[in-house]
Steps between C-alpha positions, in 0.01 A plus 500: 500500500692448824330166555599384154864588559490328837353184349753498214785537743379201704429275199782300344608611153527152348215250458541233773314235296690311230397234249753259351604573142280326239237394756198621305621370161473135606216533752212404267672185373592394856142539621360305203749216559409475868124460432366143516363341184121489471305280262351674197124551526290513188321831469136479402419737215257776590202561277513868397124515442392373844474842673300633207260203519447552874424867441231409246355232726477738796343772283240252373423390857447862609272560203295189579467608865383846395242359257376249758462760775323740262260226396421419864446869580258553212320174581439630853382836367256323266370283783435804719312666211279193476421525870366850442747699704554760232803555286751246622739480790508875564126511566527187715770652719319831534175324597680291761650812659163682538250234596314692771181698478414852615406395852838334556672811364299724733591280796866504401504877457301542825236725347126478536205637306514837675865546398422405142206745498726775639763437231239507226338823621836674546616408152171609336503838683826604335 
């Protein structure tokens, strides 16, 4: 509260900024008169249906892309069935991930026949 009184005592009571009388009444007309003349440009009418047409065209393009990609996918699935890999792309990918035999698995797991025999006898004893 003391600061507010101090500031009010230091500030002048009257507004130091003044505008001439009637300045804002004639301001708009003065600005318009001072602008240079520009030639009139014909405005091209805008077709109100153009955005709607583009929306339909883009939707049709997306639909065509989806149908095309689905057709290619099922063509590849049919081709893999003809090659005898099983039931389509899923079987093909699972076969490609596990294309090693038991010997390779035993080498990878670092077990030999004695270890396998021990595992089998321990599991059958229980």
